[in-house]
C-alpha positions in Angstrom: 117.7 -169.4 101.0 117.1 -168.7 97.3 114.2 -166.1 98.3 116.5 -164.5 100.5 118.8 -163.9 98.2 116.2 -162.7 95.4 115.1 -159.8 98.4 118.9 -158.7 98.7 119.7 -158.2 95.3 116.5 -156.4 95.0 117.4 -154.2 97.7 121.1 -153.5 96.3 119.7 -152.5 93.0 117.0 -149.9 94.0 119.2 -147.4 94.5 121.0 -147.9 91.0 117.7 -147.8 89.3 116.5 -144.8 91.1 119.9 -143.1 90.3 119.5 -144.1 86.4 116.0 -142.8 86.3 117.0 -139.2 88.1 119.6 -139.1 85.8 117.9 -139.7 82.7 115.1 -137.1 83.3 117.6 -134.4 84.3 119.6 -134.9 80.9 116.4 -134.7 78.9 115.1 -132.0 81.0 118.0 -129.7 79.9 117.8 -131.0 76.4 114.2 -129.9 76.4 115.2 -126.3 77.8 117.8 -126.2 74.9 115.6 -126.6 72.5 112.7 -124.5 73.7 115.5 -121.3 74.1 116.8 -122.6 70.7 113.1 -121.8 69.5 112.8 -118.8 71.6 115.8 -117.2 69.8 114.8 -118.5 66.6 111.4 -116.8 66.7 112.7 -113.7 68.1 115.3 -113.7 65.4 112.0 -114.0 62.9 110.4 -111.0 65.0 113.3 -108.9 64.2 113.3 -109.7 60.5 109.9 -109.2 60.3 110.1 -105.7 62.2 113.2 -104.7 59.9 111.5 -105.8 56.6 108.7 -103.8 57.3 110.6 -100.8 58.3 112.5 -101.3 54.9 109.1 -101.7 53.1 107.9 -98.5 54.3 110.9 -96.4 53.4 110.6 -97.9 50.0 107.2 -97.2 49.6 107.8 -93.5 50.8 110.5 -93.3 48.2 108.5 -94.5 45.5 105.6 -91.8 46.0 108.1 -89.1 46.2 109.6 -90.0 43.3 105.9 -90.2 41.7 105.0 -86.5 43.1 108.1 -85.2 42.1 107.4 -85.4 37.9 108.0 -83.3 34.6 105.4 -80.5 35.7 106.6 -80.0 39.0 110.4 -79.9 38.0 109.3 -77.2 35.2 107.7 -75.5 37.9 110.4 -75.4 40.4 112.3 -74.1 37.4 110.6 -71.2 36.2 108.9 -70.1 39.1 111.8 -67.7 40.5 111.5 -65.8 36.9 107.8 -65.1 37.2 107.1 -61.6 38.8 103.9 -59.5 40.1 103.8 -56.1 38.1 101.8 -53.2 39.8 101.5 -50.2 37.6 99.6 -46.6 38.0 97.9 -45.4 35.1 96.5 -42.0 34.6 93.1 -42.2 32.3 90.6 -39.8 31.4 87.1 -40.1 31.9 84.1 -38.2 30.8 81.4 -36.5 33.3 78.3 -38.9 33.2 76.3 -37.1 35.6 73.5 -35.2 33.1 73.2 -32.4 35.9 77.1 -32.0 36.0 77.1 -31.9 32.2 74.2 -29.4 32.1 76.0 -26.9 34.4 79.5 -27.6 33.0 78.9 -28.9 29.8 81.2 -32.1 28.3 84.0 -32.3 31.1 87.0 -35.1 31.3 88.9 -35.6 34.1 92.1 -37.4 34.6 92.1 -40.2 37.4 95.2 -42.2 38.1 93.8 -45.8 38.4 95.8 -48.9 39.8 96.2 -52.0 37.8 98.1 -55.3 38.4 99.6 -58.2 35.7 102.3 -60.7 35.7 105.8 -60.5 34.0 108.8 -63.2 33.3 112.2 -62.4 33.4 113.9 -63.4 29.9 117.4 -62.4 30.4 119.8 -62.5 33.7 120.4 -58.9 33.3 116.8 -58.0 34.1 114.3 -57.7 30.7 111.2 -58.5 31.6 108.0 -59.6 29.0 104.5 -58.2 29.9 101.7 -57.3 27.8 101.2 -53.7 26.4 97.6 -53.6 28.4 99.4 -54.3 31.8 102.0 -51.9 31.7 102.0 -49.9 28.3 100.4 -46.7 29.6 102.0 -47.2 33.1 103.2 -43.8 34.9 104.8 -45.9 37.4 105.8 -49.7 37.4 106.7 -51.9 40.6 108.2 -55.3 39.8 108.1 -57.8 42.5 110.5 -60.8 42.6 109.6 -64.4 44.5 112.2 -63.5 47.2 110.0 -60.5 48.0 112.7 -57.7 46.7 110.7 -54.9 44.9 112.3 -52.6 42.0 110.3 -49.6 41.5 113.0 -47.8 39.2 111.6 -50.1 36.1 112.4 -48.6 32.7 109.9 -49.2 30.1 112.0 -50.3 27.1 109.3 -50.4 24.7 105.4 -51.4 23.8 103.5 -52.5 21.0 99.7 -52.0 21.1 99.0 -53.9 17.9 100.7 -57.4 19.2 99.8 -56.5 23.0 104.0 -57.1 24.3 105.5 -54.6 26.1 109.4 -55.1 27.3 110.6 -53.8 30.8 114.2 -53.4 32.3 115.2 -53.6 36.1 118.7 -52.9 36.9 120.0 -56.2 38.3 122.1 -59.1 37.3 122.5 -63.0 37.8 118.8 -62.9 37.8 116.9 -66.6 37.0 115.4 -66.3 33.6 113.1 -68.4 31.7 114.4 -70.2 28.9 112.7 -69.2 25.8 111.3 -72.2 23.9 110.3 -72.8 20.1 106.3 -72.4 20.0 106.5 -74.0 16.3 107.1 -77.2 18.1 104.2 -77.1 20.5 101.8 -80.2 20.3 98.1 -80.0 20.9 97.1 -82.3 24.0 100.5 -81.7 25.7 100.8 -80.6 29.4 101.4 -76.8 29.8 101.5 -74.4 32.9 100.3 -71.2 33.7 102.4 -69.3 36.3 101.2 -65.5 37.1 99.5 -63.3 39.7 96.0 -63.8 39.5 93.8 -61.2 41.5 97.1 -59.9 43.1 97.8 -63.2 45.3 101.3 -62.7 44.4 101.6 -60.2 47.0 100.4 -62.3 49.8 103.4 -64.7 49.8 105.4 -63.1 46.8 105.1 -66.8 45.1 103.3 -67.0 41.6 99.9 -69.2 41.2 100.5 -72.3 39.3 97.6 -73.7 37.0 97.9 -76.9 34.8 96.3 -77.8 31.9 96.7 -78.9 28.3 97.2 -77.0 24.7 93.9 -77.1 23.3 94.3 -75.5 20.0 97.3 -73.3 18.1 97.0 -70.9 15.5 94.0 -68.9 16.8 93.0 -65.4 15.3 91.6 -63.5 17.3 90.3 -59.7 16.8 91.0 -58.0 20.1 90.3 -54.3 21.1 91.9 -51.0 20.6 93.5 -51.9 17.4 95.2 -55.1 18.7 95.4 -58.4 16.8 96.4 -61.6 18.1 98.0 -63.8 15.6 98.4 -67.6 16.1 97.6 -67.8 19.7 97.9 -70.7 21.6 94.6 -71.9 23.4 94.8 -74.0 26.5 92.6 -74.5 29.6 94.9 -73.9 32.4 92.9 -71.5 34.5 93.7 -67.8 33.5 92.5 -65.1 35.5 92.5 -61.2 36.2 96.1 -60.8 36.7 97.7 -63.6 34.9 98.1 -61.3 31.8 101.4 -61.3 31.1 102.7 -64.3 32.9 104.4 -67.5 31.6 103.1 -70.3 29.8 105.6 -73.0 29.9 105.9 -76.7 28.5 107.0 -79.9 30.6 110.4 -79.0 29.9 110.3 -75.6 31.8 110.7 -73.7 28.1 108.6 -70.5 28.1 106.5 -71.2 24.9 103.9 -68.4 25.7 102.5 -65.3 27.5 99.5 -65.4 28.9 97.1 -62.7 27.4 93.5 -63.4 27.5 90.9 -65.4 28.3 87.1 -65.6 26.5 84.4 -66.0 29.7 80.8 -64.9 29.9 80.8 -64.1 33.7 84.4 -62.6 34.6 85.4 -66.1 35.5 87.9 -68.9 34.3 86.0 -71.3 31.9 88.8 -73.2 30.5 89.4 -71.0 27.3 92.6 -69.0 27.7 95.2 -67.6 25.2 98.9 -66.9 25.0 100.7 -65.1 22.6 103.1 -67.9 21.1 106.9 -66.8 22.1 108.3 -67.1 18.5 106.3 -64.0 17.8 107.5 -62.4 20.7 111.1 -63.2 19.8 110.9 -60.7 16.9 109.2 -58.1 19.0 111.7 -57.5 21.5 114.6 -57.3 19.2 112.5 -54.2 17.7 111.6 -52.7 21.1 115.4 -53.3 22.1 116.7 -51.4 19.1 113.9 -48.6 18.9 111.6 -48.8 21.8 108.6 -49.7 19.0 107.7 -51.3 16.0 107.1 -49.0 13.2 103.6 -49.9 11.9 102.4 -46.9 10.4 102.5 -48.1 7.0 100.1 -48.3 4.1 99.5 -50.9 1.5 96.2 -48.6 -0.5 93.8 -51.5 -1.1 90.0 -52.1 0.0 89.2 -56.1 0.4 86.3 -58.0 1.1 85.9 -61.6 2.1 85.0 -63.8 -0.8 81.4 -65.3 0.2 79.1 -67.5 -1.3 77.1 -64.6 -3.6 80.6 -63.1 -4.6 81.7 -66.9 -5.4 78.6 -67.7 -7.3 78.6 -64.0 -9.4 82.3 -64.8 -10.0 81.7 -68.3 -11.1 84.4 -69.8 -8.4 84.5 -73.2 -7.7 84.9 -72.5 -3.7 84.7 -69.5 -1.3 88.2 -68.7 -0.3 90.7 -65.5 -0.2 89.7 -61.9 -0.5 88.4 -59.7 -3.4 90.3 -56.6 -3.8 87.0 -53.9 -4.3 89.2 -50.6 -4.7 92.6 -49.5 -5.1 94.3 -46.2 -4.2 96.0 -44.1 -6.7 99.9 -44.0 -6.0 99.6 -46.5 -3.6 101.8 -49.6 -2.9 99.4 -52.1 -4.1 99.3 -50.2 -7.4 102.6 -49.9 -7.8 102.7 -54.1 -7.2 100.3 -54.4 -10.1 97.3 -55.3 -8.2 94.0 -54.9 -10.0 90.6 -54.5 -8.9 88.6 -57.7 -8.9 92.2 -60.1 -8.0 91.7 -62.5 -5.3 94.2 -63.1 -3.1 94.8 -66.3 -2.1 98.0 -66.5 0.0 100.1 -64.1 1.4 103.4 -64.6 2.3 102.8 -68.6 2.6 99.8 -68.6 4.7 96.3 -69.4 3.4 93.8 -66.6 3.1 90.1 -67.4 3.6 89.0 -64.3 5.3 89.8 -60.5 5.6 90.8 -61.6 9.5 93.8 -63.9 7.9 94.9 -60.6 6.1 94.4 -58.4 9.2 96.7 -60.7 11.2 99.4 -60.7 8.9 99.4 -57.0 8.6 99.7 -57.2 12.6 102.6 -58.4 12.7 104.0 -56.6 9.6 106.1 -53.2 10.0 107.3 -50.4 7.4 109.7 -51.6 4.6 108.6 -55.2 4.5 107.5 -57.1 1.7 104.4 -59.1 1.5 104.6 -62.0 -1.3 100.9 -62.7 -2.6 99.2 -65.3 -4.5 96.8 -63.8 -6.8 93.9 -65.3 -8.7 93.1 -63.2 -11.8 91.8 -64.3 -15.4 91.3 -68.1 -14.4 95.3 -68.2 -13.4 97.2 -67.7 -10.3 100.2 -64.9 -10.6 102.6 -64.1 -7.7 103.0 -60.3 -6.8 105.2 -58.8 -4.2 104.0 -55.9 -2.2 106.5 -53.2 -0.5 105.0 -52.1 2.7 105.4 -47.7 2.9 105.5 -45.6 5.5 102.5 -43.2 5.7 103.2 -39.8 4.9 103.1 -37.6 8.2 
């Protein structure tokens, strides 16, 4: 009996146990699926966040690089480039016949020929005044100015030119033009970044854009005796590449200010070796004022002296403690030098506050002067220093 009861209980309990087991497994299976789905969803979110983060980092990096590429130099170039122009000129030059046979048959013959030249310029006012070099446009028969927008001006007026300083002022008939702000060349710092803009080798004609080269100020106050009566005083030296065609172009600082006019290079091989020179803008400012008023600078003055650099031989003969200044070796009658009280044997050590170490210093100062100017001299005479003033008088015609 007992055995039958036990069997009956087992038979009746089996469906109940089976249902409980199935229900338990079904419930845990759903939980597992839910957990798995949750993980998948979570992983998907991580991937989405990572993708979003990577994209954001890339955009941020691009912005940072772009900001680094656009610096003071690129901003200065963008500011001044529209004010830089290409200049093409036609000159008439005289040539002497070189052929010996023709010289024998025709004698010493001179013929005139038109020559095409090119250079650069920079607009300095919205009404069309343009700075360039005298050796670019001073003797031009015809001048063409090309803007960065491709527009050309052929009716160009040569307002004035000065051979001694190598500065010329042009004018085009236009208004509201882009122009370069004039800086202060007295504030130029040796080692600061500078940019040269111009038209080397006529490249401006290819895309109507100035060529840009970057360098530093290598030196200032350089006095260089030029050709054809030119004298370059207080020049700014730079290693920014300056080549043929750059003459008359802009030298700017990192603020976009015009600090000089690119003028000449020193080169043993007709190429750039990092020795370029620009006329300081403060010197140009005074010249522009005179050219606007008179079309020229009256340099037909005279002093009436002959001077020589004090070298070791002269210093030893005069028992001087050092070799500096220039000695007056001759004074003409009724000359400004005579009227100022100069005497033969005087040693000039300073003119207008500038220390004199050689004849070149004197010629540099005179190259900046004009008729009517007064020079203040410090003179060493009889073991003492005196001050004399010389008024530069117009030379009689």
